[in-house]
PADRENBA-59070 format. One line per field, with one value per atom (N, C-alpha, C): residue in one letter; residue number from 1; atom name; x, y, z. Coordinates in Angstrom, 1 decimal, padded with zeros to 4 digits, m for minus. Atoms other than C-alpha are relative to their C-alpha. Layout:
residues N
kolkol a;... $
baza NUM;... $
gulum CA;... $
xx X;... $
yy Y;... $
zz Z;... $
This chain:
residues 167
kolkol m;m;m;s;s;s;p;p;p;s;s;s;p;p;p;v;v;v;r;r;r;a;a;a;n;n;n;r;r;r;l;l;l;q;q;q;l;l;l;l;l;l;a;a;a;i;i;i;m;m;m;a;a;a;l;l;l;l;l;l;v;v;v;v;v;v;l;l;l;h;h;h;f;f;f;y;y;y;l;l;l;r;r;r;p;p;p;r;r;r;l;l;l;w;w;w;g;g;g;s;s;s;r;r;r;v;v;v;s;s;s;p;p;p;d;d;d;f;f;f;l;l;l;l;l;l;i;i;i;a;a;a;l;l;l;v;v;v;l;l;l;f;f;f;a;a;a;m;m;m;r;r;r;s;s;s;g;g;g;p;p;p;g;g;g;a;a;a;g;g;g;a;a;a;l;l;l;a;a;a;g;g;g;f;f;f;l;l;l;v;v;v;g;g;g;l;l;l;a;a;a;g;g;g;d;d;d;a;a;a;l;l;l;t;t;t;p;p;p;a;a;a;r;r;r;f;f;f;g;g;g;a;a;a;g;g;g;a;a;a;l;l;l;a;a;a;h;h;h;t;t;t;l;l;l;v;v;v;g;g;g;y;y;y;l;l;l;a;a;a;a;a;a;w;w;w;s;s;s;r;r;r;a;a;a;v;v;v;f;f;f;f;f;f;a;a;a;d;d;d;n;n;n;l;l;l;l;l;l;v;v;v;n;n;n;a;a;a;a;a;a;f;f;f;v;v;v;a;a;a;a;a;a;a;a;a;l;l;l;w;w;w;v;v;v;r;r;r;d;d;d;l;l;l;i;i;i;v;v;v;l;l;l;l;l;l;a;a;a;s;s;s;g;g;g;i;i;i;d;d;d;q;q;q;r;r;r;q;q;q;l;l;l;v;v;v;a;a;a;e;e;e;l;l;l;t;t;t;l;l;l;y;y;y;s;s;s;p;p;p;l;l;l;q;q;q;a;a;a;l;l;l;s;s;s;t;t;t;g;g;g;v;v;v;f;f;f;a;a;a;l;l;l;l;l;l;v;v;v;l;l;l;v;v;v;t;t;t;f;f;f;r;r;r;e;e;e;w;w;w;f;f;f;a;a;a;i;i;i;r;r;r;l;l;l;d;d;d;a;a;a $
baza 1;1;1;2;2;2;3;3;3;4;4;4;5;5;5;6;6;6;7;7;7;8;8;8;9;9;9;10;10;10;11;11;11;12;12;12;13;13;13;14;14;14;15;15;15;16;16;16;17;17;17;18;18;18;19;19;19;20;20;20;21;21;21;22;22;22;23;23;23;24;24;24;25;25;25;26;26;26;27;27;27;28;28;28;29;29;29;30;30;30;31;31;31;32;32;32;33;33;33;34;34;34;35;35;35;36;36;36;37;37;37;38;38;38;39;39;39;40;40;40;41;41;41;42;42;42;43;43;43;44;44;44;45;45;45;46;46;46;47;47;47;48;48;48;49;49;49;50;50;50;51;51;51;52;52;52;53;53;53;54;54;54;55;55;55;56;56;56;57;57;57;58;58;58;59;59;59;60;60;60;61;61;61;62;62;62;63;63;63;64;64;64;65;65;65;66;66;66;67;67;67;68;68;68;69;69;69;70;70;70;71;71;71;72;72;72;73;73;73;74;74;74;75;75;75;76;76;76;77;77;77;78;78;78;79;79;79;80;80;80;81;81;81;82;82;82;83;83;83;84;84;84;85;85;85;86;86;86;87;87;87;88;88;88;89;89;89;90;90;90;91;91;91;92;92;92;93;93;93;94;94;94;95;95;95;96;96;96;97;97;97;98;98;98;99;99;99;100;100;100;101;101;101;102;102;102;103;103;103;104;104;104;105;105;105;106;106;106;107;107;107;108;108;108;109;109;109;110;110;110;111;111;111;112;112;112;113;113;113;114;114;114;115;115;115;116;116;116;117;117;117;118;118;118;119;119;119;120;120;120;121;121;121;122;122;122;123;123;123;124;124;124;125;125;125;126;126;126;127;127;127;128;128;128;129;129;129;130;130;130;131;131;131;132;132;132;133;133;133;134;134;134;135;135;135;136;136;136;137;137;137;138;138;138;139;139;139;140;140;140;141;141;141;142;142;142;143;143;143;144;144;144;145;145;145;146;146;146;147;147;147;148;148;148;149;149;149;150;150;150;151;151;151;152;152;152;153;153;153;154;154;154;155;155;155;156;156;156;157;157;157;158;158;158;159;159;159;160;160;160;161;161;161;162;162;162;163;163;163;164;164;164;165;165;165;166;166;166;167;167;167 $
gulum N;CA;C;N;CA;C;N;CA;C;N;CA;C;N;CA;C;N;CA;C;N;CA;C;N;CA;C;N;CA;C;N;CA;C;N;CA;C;N;CA;C;N;CA;C;N;CA;C;N;CA;C;N;CA;C;N;CA;C;N;CA;C;N;CA;C;N;CA;C;N;CA;C;N;CA;C;N;CA;C;N;CA;C;N;CA;C;N;CA;C;N;CA;C;N;CA;C;N;CA;C;N;CA;C;N;CA;C;N;CA;C;N;CA;C;N;CA;C;N;CA;C;N;CA;C;N;CA;C;N;CA;C;N;CA;C;N;CA;C;N;CA;C;N;CA;C;N;CA;C;N;CA;C;N;CA;C;N;CA;C;N;CA;C;N;CA;C;N;CA;C;N;CA;C;N;CA;C;N;CA;C;N;CA;C;N;CA;C;N;CA;C;N;CA;C;N;CA;C;N;CA;C;N;CA;C;N;CA;C;N;CA;C;N;CA;C;N;CA;C;N;CA;C;N;CA;C;N;CA;C;N;CA;C;N;CA;C;N;CA;C;N;CA;C;N;CA;C;N;CA;C;N;CA;C;N;CA;C;N;CA;C;N;CA;C;N;CA;C;N;CA;C;N;CA;C;N;CA;C;N;CA;C;N;CA;C;N;CA;C;N;CA;C;N;CA;C;N;CA;C;N;CA;C;N;CA;C;N;CA;C;N;CA;C;N;CA;C;N;CA;C;N;CA;C;N;CA;C;N;CA;C;N;CA;C;N;CA;C;N;CA;C;N;CA;C;N;CA;C;N;CA;C;N;CA;C;N;CA;C;N;CA;C;N;CA;C;N;CA;C;N;CA;C;N;CA;C;N;CA;C;N;CA;C;N;CA;C;N;CA;C;N;CA;C;N;CA;C;N;CA;C;N;CA;C;N;CA;C;N;CA;C;N;CA;C;N;CA;C;N;CA;C;N;CA;C;N;CA;C;N;CA;C;N;CA;C;N;CA;C;N;CA;C;N;CA;C;N;CA;C;N;CA;C;N;CA;C;N;CA;C;N;CA;C;N;CA;C;N;CA;C;N;CA;C;N;CA;C;N;CA;C;N;CA;C;N;CA;C;N;CA;C;N;CA;C;N;CA;C;N;CA;C;N;CA;C;N;CA;C;N;CA;C;N;CA;C;N;CA;C;N;CA;C;N;CA;C;N;CA;C;N;CA;C;N;CA;C;N;CA;C;N;CA;C;N;CA;C;N;CA;C;N;CA;C;N;CA;C;N;CA;C;N;CA;C;N;CA;C;N;CA;C;N;CA;C;N;CA;C;N;CA;C $
xx m001.2;113.2;m000.2;000.2;113.1;001.3;m001.2;115.5;000.8;m000.8;118.4;m000.3;000.4;118.0;000.7;m000.7;120.6;m000.7;000.8;118.8;m001.3;001.3;115.5;000.2;m000.2;116.9;000.3;m000.2;118.2;m001.2;001.3;114.9;m000.9;000.8;113.1;000.5;m000.5;115.4;m000.3;000.3;115.0;m001.5;001.4;111.2;m000.3;000.1;111.4;000.5;m000.6;113.7;m000.9;000.9;111.3;m001.3;001.1;108.4;000.3;m000.4;110.3;000.2;m000.1;111.1;m001.4;001.4;107.4;m000.6;000.5;106.5;000.6;m000.7;109.1;m000.6;000.5;107.7;m001.6;001.4;104.0;m000.6;000.6;103.3;000.6;m000.7;105.9;m000.6;000.6;104.5;m001.4;001.3;101.1;m000.1;m000.1;102.2;000.3;m000.3;103.4;000.9;m001.0;105.7;001.3;m001.2;108.9;001.1;m001.1;111.0;m000.1;000.2;109.5;m000.5;000.4;108.2;001.1;m001.0;110.0;000.7;m000.8;112.8;000.1;000.0;112.0;001.2;m001.2;115.0;001.2;m001.1;117.3;m000.3;000.3;115.5;000.5;m000.5;116.2;001.5;m001.5;119.8;000.6;m000.6;120.5;m000.3;000.3;118.7;000.9;m000.8;120.6;001.5;m001.4;124.0;000.3;m000.2;123.6;000.1;000.0;123.1;001.0;m001.0;126.0;001.3;m001.3;129.6;000.1;m000.1;130.9;000.1;m000.1;131.7;m001.3;001.4;128.2;m000.8;000.8;126.7;000.4;m000.4;128.8;m000.4;000.4;128.0;m001.5;001.5;124.2;m000.2;000.2;124.5;000.3;m000.3;126.2;m001.1;001.1;123.4;m001.2;001.1;120.7;000.2;m000.4;122.5;000.0;m000.1;123.0;m001.5;001.5;119.2;m000.6;000.5;118.4;000.5;m000.6;120.8;m000.6;000.6;119.2;m001.3;001.3;115.9;000.2;m000.3;117.6;001.4;m001.3;120.3;000.7;m000.7;121.0;001.2;m001.1;123.3;000.5;m000.4;124.4;001.3;m001.2;127.0;m000.1;000.0;126.2;m000.8;000.7;123.6;000.7;m000.8;125.8;001.1;m001.0;128.6;m000.6;000.6;126.3;m000.5;000.5;124.6;001.1;m001.2;127.9;000.6;m000.6;129.3;m001.0;001.0;126.0;000.0;000.0;126.0;001.2;m001.3;129.6;m000.1;000.1;129.1;m001.0;001.0;125.9;000.5;m000.5;127.6;001.1;m001.1;130.7;m000.6;000.6;128.5;m000.6;000.6;126.9;001.0;m001.0;130.2;000.4;m000.4;130.7;m001.1;001.1;127.3;m000.9;000.9;124.7;m001.2;000.9;122.6;m001.2;001.1;120.1;m001.2;001.1;117.9;m000.9;001.0;114.7;000.2;m000.1;115.2;001.4;m001.3;118.9;000.0;000.2;118.0;m000.7;000.8;115.4;000.8;m000.8;117.8;001.1;m001.0;120.5;m000.6;000.6;118.1;m000.2;000.2;117.2;001.3;m001.4;120.9;000.6;m000.5;121.8;m000.7;000.6;119.2;000.6;m000.5;120.5;001.5;m001.3;124.1;000.0;000.1;123.1;m000.4;000.4;121.4;001.2;m001.2;124.5;001.0;m001.0;126.8;m000.6;000.6;124.4;000.0;000.1;124.0;001.4;m001.4;127.8;000.6;m000.5;128.6;m000.6;000.6;126.1;000.2;m000.3;127.4;m001.1;001.1;124.4;000.5;m000.5;124.6;m000.2;000.0;125.1;m001.3;001.3;121.7;m000.9;000.8;119.9;000.4;m000.5;122.2;m000.4;000.4;121.4;m001.5;001.5;117.6;m000.3;000.2;117.8;000.4;m000.5;119.9;m000.7;000.6;118.0;m001.5;001.4;114.4;m000.5;000.6;113.7;000.7;m000.6;116.3;m000.4;000.5;115.3;m001.4;001.4;111.6;000.0;000.0;112.4;000.6;m000.6;114.7;m001.0;001.0;111.9;m001.0;001.0;109.3;000.6;m000.6;111.8;000.3;m000.2;112.8;m001.3;001.3;109.1;m000.4;000.3;108.5;000.9;m001.0;111.7;m000.4;000.4;110.4;m001.2;001.1;107.1;000.4;m000.5;108.9;000.7;m000.7;111.1;m000.9;000.9;108.2;m000.8;000.8;106.2;000.8;m000.9;109.1;001.0;m001.1;110.9;000.4;m000.4;110.8;001.1;m001.0;112.7;001.3;m001.2;115.2;000.7;m000.5;115.6;000.5;m000.3;115.5;m000.8;000.7;114.6;m000.9;000.9;111.8;000.3;m000.3;113.4;000.7;m000.7;114.7;001.3 $
yy m000.3;016.3;001.3;m001.2;018.7;000.8;m000.8;021.7;m000.4;000.3;021.3;001.0;m000.8;022.7;001.4;m001.2;025.4;000.9;m000.7;026.5;000.5;m000.4;026.5;001.1;m001.1;028.7;001.3;m001.3;031.2;000.5;m000.5;031.3;000.5;m000.5;031.7;001.4;m001.3;034.6;001.0;m001.0;036.2;000.4;m000.3;036.0;001.0;m001.0;037.7;001.3;m001.3;040.4;000.7;m000.6;041.0;000.6;m000.5;041.3;001.2;m001.1;043.7;001.3;m001.1;045.9;000.6;m000.4;046.0;000.7;m000.7;046.9;001.3;m001.2;049.6;001.1;m001.0;051.4;000.1;m000.1;050.6;000.3;m000.2;050.3;001.1;m001.0;052.6;001.4;m001.3;055.8;000.2;000.0;054.9;m000.1;000.1;054.4;001.4;m001.2;057.1;000.9;m000.9;060.0;m000.7;000.6;059.2;m000.2;000.1;059.8;m001.2;001.1;057.0;m001.3;001.2;054.6;m001.0;001.0;051.3;000.0;000.0;051.0;m001.5;001.4;047.7;m000.3;000.3;048.0;m000.3;000.3;048.1;m001.4;001.3;045.0;m001.0;000.9;043.3;m000.1;000.0;044.4;m000.8;000.7;043.2;m001.5;001.4;039.9;m000.7;000.6;039.3;m000.1;m000.1;040.4;m001.0;001.0;038.2;m001.4;001.3;035.2;m000.2;000.1;036.0;000.5;m000.4;037.1;001.5;m001.5;040.6;000.7;m000.6;041.2;000.2;m000.1;040.4;001.0;m000.9;042.3;001.5;m001.3;045.4;000.4;m000.3;045.2;000.3;m000.3;044.9;001.3;m001.3;047.8;001.2;m001.1;049.9;000.2;m000.2;049.2;000.6;m000.6;049.9;001.5;m001.4;053.1;000.9;m000.8;054.2;000.2;m000.2;053.6;001.1;m001.0;055.7;001.4;m001.3;058.4;000.6;m000.5;058.7;000.6;m000.6;059.5;001.3;m001.2;062.1;000.6;m000.5;063.9;001.0;m001.0;066.5;m000.5;000.6;064.1;m001.2;001.1;062.0;m000.6;000.7;059.4;m000.4;000.3;059.5;m001.3;001.2;056.8;m001.2;001.1;054.6;m000.4;000.3;054.9;m000.7;000.6;054.2;m001.4;001.4;051.2;m001.0;000.9;049.7;m000.4;000.3;049.9;m000.9;000.8;048.5;m001.4;001.4;045.6;m000.8;000.7;044.8;m000.4;000.3;045.0;m001.0;001.0;043.0;m001.4;001.4;040.1;m000.4;000.3;040.3;m000.4;000.2;040.4;m001.4;001.3;037.1;m001.0;000.9;035.4;000.2;m000.4;037.2;m000.3;000.1;037.1;m001.3;001.2;034.3;000.5;m000.7;035.4;m000.9;000.8;032.5;000.1;m000.3;033.9;001.1;m001.0;035.8;001.4;m001.4;038.7;000.6;m000.5;039.0;000.6;m000.5;039.4;001.3;m001.3;042.1;001.1;m001.0;043.9;000.5;m000.4;043.8;001.0;m000.9;045.4;001.4;m001.3;048.2;000.7;m000.6;048.8;000.5;m000.3;048.8;001.3;m001.2;051.5;001.2;m001.1;053.7;000.3;m000.2;053.2;000.6;m000.5;053.9;001.5;m001.4;057.2;000.8;m000.7;058.2;000.3;m000.2;057.7;000.9;m000.9;059.4;001.5;m001.3;062.4;000.6;m000.5;062.7;000.3;m000.1;062.3;001.2;m001.0;064.9;001.4;m001.3;067.7;000.7;m000.7;068.4;000.7;m000.7;070.9;m000.8;000.8;069.6;m000.1;000.0;070.6;m001.0;000.9;068.8;m001.4;001.3;065.8;m000.6;000.5;065.4;m000.4;000.2;065.7;m001.3;001.2;063.1;m001.3;001.2;060.6;m000.4;000.4;060.8;m000.1;000.1;061.2;m000.8;000.6;060.2;m001.3;001.2;057.5;m001.2;001.1;055.5;m000.4;000.4;055.7;m000.8;000.8;054.5;m001.3;001.3;051.8;m000.9;000.8;050.6;m000.5;000.5;050.5;m001.0;000.9;048.8;m001.3;001.2;046.3;m000.8;000.7;045.4;m000.6;000.6;044.9;m001.1;001.1;042.8;m001.2;001.1;040.7;m000.7;000.6;040.2;m000.8;000.7;039.2;m001.3;001.2;036.8;m001.0;000.9;035.3;m000.7;000.5;034.9;m001.0;000.9;033.2;m000.7;000.6;031.6;m001.4;001.3;028.2;000.2;m000.3;029.7;000.5;m000.5;031.4;m000.9;001.0;028.5;000.7;m000.8;030.9;m000.5;000.5;029.8;001.1;m000.9;031.4;000.3;m000.3;031.3;001.3;m001.2;034.4;m000.2 $
zz m000.6;187.8;000.8;m000.9;190.8;000.1;m000.1;191.2;001.3;m001.2;193.6;001.1;m001.1;197.1;m000.1;000.1;196.4;m001.0;001.1;193.2;000.6;m000.5;195.0;001.0;m000.9;197.8;m000.7;000.7;195.3;m000.7;000.6;193.5;001.0;m001.1;196.8;000.4;m000.4;197.8;m001.1;001.1;194.4;000.0;m000.1;194.8;001.1;m001.2;198.2;m000.3;000.4;196.8;m000.9;000.9;194.0;000.7;m000.8;196.4;000.8;m000.8;198.6;m000.9;001.0;195.5;m000.3;000.3;194.6;001.2;m001.3;198.3;000.1;m000.2;198.3;m000.9;000.9;195.3;m000.1;000.0;195.8;001.3;m001.3;199.5;000.8;m000.8;201.0;m000.2;000.1;199.5;000.6;m000.5;200.8;001.5;m001.5;204.4;000.5;m000.7;206.8;m000.8;000.7;205.9;m000.4;000.6;204.0;001.1;m001.0;207.1;000.9;m000.9;209.1;m000.7;000.7;206.4;m000.1;000.1;206.2;m001.3;001.2;203.7;m000.5;000.4;201.9;m000.8;000.8;199.6;001.0;m001.0;202.7;000.6;m000.5;204.0;m001.0;001.0;200.7;000.0;000.1;200.7;001.2;m001.2;204.3;m000.1;000.0;203.8;m001.1;001.1;200.5;000.5;m000.4;201.9;001.1;m001.1;205.0;m000.5;000.6;202.7;m001.1;001.0;200.4;000.6;m000.5;200.6;000.1;m000.1;201.4;m001.4;001.4;197.7;m000.6;000.6;196.5;000.8;m000.8;199.4;m000.3;000.4;198.6;m001.4;001.4;194.9;000.0;m000.1;195.7;000.7;m000.7;198.1;m000.9;000.9;195.5;m001.0;001.0;193.0;000.6;m000.7;195.5;000.3;m000.3;196.6;m001.3;001.2;193.0;m000.5;000.4;192.3;000.9;m000.9;195.4;m000.3;000.3;194.4;m001.3;001.2;191.0;000.3;m000.3;192.7;000.9;m000.9;195.1;m000.5;000.5;193.0;000.8;m000.8;195.6;000.8;m000.7;197.5;m000.8;000.8;194.6;000.5;m000.4;195.7;001.5;m001.5;199.5;000.2;m000.1;199.1;m000.5;000.5;197.0;001.0;m001.0;199.5;001.2;m001.2;202.5;m000.2;000.3;200.9;m000.3;000.3;199.7;001.4;m001.3;203.3;000.8;m000.8;204.8;m000.6;000.6;202.3;000.3;m000.4;203.0;001.5;m001.5;206.8;000.4;m000.2;206.7;m000.3;000.4;204.9;000.9;m000.9;207.1;001.4;m001.3;210.3;000.1;000.0;209.3;000.6;m000.4;210.0;001.5;m001.4;213.4;001.0;m000.9;214.9;m000.3;000.1;215.4;m000.8;000.8;212.4;m000.5;000.5;212.0;001.0;m001.0;214.8;m000.6;000.6;213.8;000.6;m000.6;216.3;m000.4;000.4;215.4;m001.4;001.4;211.7;000.0;m000.1;212.5;000.6;m000.6;214.7;m000.9;001.0;212.0;m001.0;001.0;209.6;000.6;m000.7;212.1;000.2;m000.2;212.9;m001.3;001.3;209.2;m000.5;000.5;208.5;000.7;m000.8;211.3;m000.5;000.5;210.1;m001.4;001.3;206.5;000.1;m000.1;207.6;000.5;m000.5;209.6;m001.1;001.1;206.6;m001.1;001.0;204.2;000.5;m000.6;206.5;000.1;m000.1;207.1;m001.4;001.4;203.4;m000.7;000.7;202.4;000.6;m000.6;204.6;000.7;m000.7;206.7;001.2;m001.1;209.5;001.3;m001.2;213.1;000.7;m000.7;214.5;m000.7;000.7;211.7;000.1;m000.2;212.0;001.2;m001.3;215.6;000.0;000.1;214.9;m000.8;000.9;212.1;000.7;m000.6;214.1;001.3;m001.2;217.3;000.0;000.1;216.1;m001.2;001.2;212.5;m000.3;000.3;212.0;000.9;m000.9;215.1;m000.3;000.3;214.1;m001.3;001.3;210.5;000.3;m000.3;211.9;000.7;m000.6;214.1;m000.9;000.9;211.4;m001.0;000.9;209.0;000.7;m000.7;211.6;000.2;m000.2;212.3;m001.3;001.3;208.6;m000.4;000.2;208.3;000.8;m000.9;211.2;m000.7;000.7;209.3;m001.2;001.1;206.2;000.4;m000.5;208.1;000.6;m000.6;210.0;m001.1;001.1;206.8;m000.8;000.8;204.9;000.8;m000.9;207.8;m000.5;000.5;206.1;m001.1;001.1;203.1;000.5;m000.6;205.3;001.0;m001.0;207.7;001.2;m001.2;210.7;001.1;m001.2;214.2;000.5;m000.6;216.1;001.4;m001.4;219.5;000.1;m000.3;221.1;000.6 $
């Protein structure tokens, strides 16, 4: 007896999410500096949220943000707020935009990272000069690296995500 297609899709998504968590904690520290290294947890959050509803996306975002806040207690709560909003907006955007395209998915991940950084920086009360530097230099670089890695994940597992390769 073979598993149903819906169950197989959930198991495949769960396997990819687990892989991204491992990459976040094993590969990310070994790559470039933390300001430009790809955020694999954000990739997992956006991919999950885009394939579930806004409530599930917001809950997943809250949990990811809470885990991140536990590691950076100086701005506790800012990450939870930012990831909750990003999870909700990623799930909602699936209904608005044409999100079964490979490049659109990668662009969503990059945009979600920049929006997440904006919300975290605003919520943590950073001074204006540092805010501008973060949002114009480091966030775009990290968004680019995260978007590229999201693209690699999507190309590698495109059969599981049922995403088209056309631009």
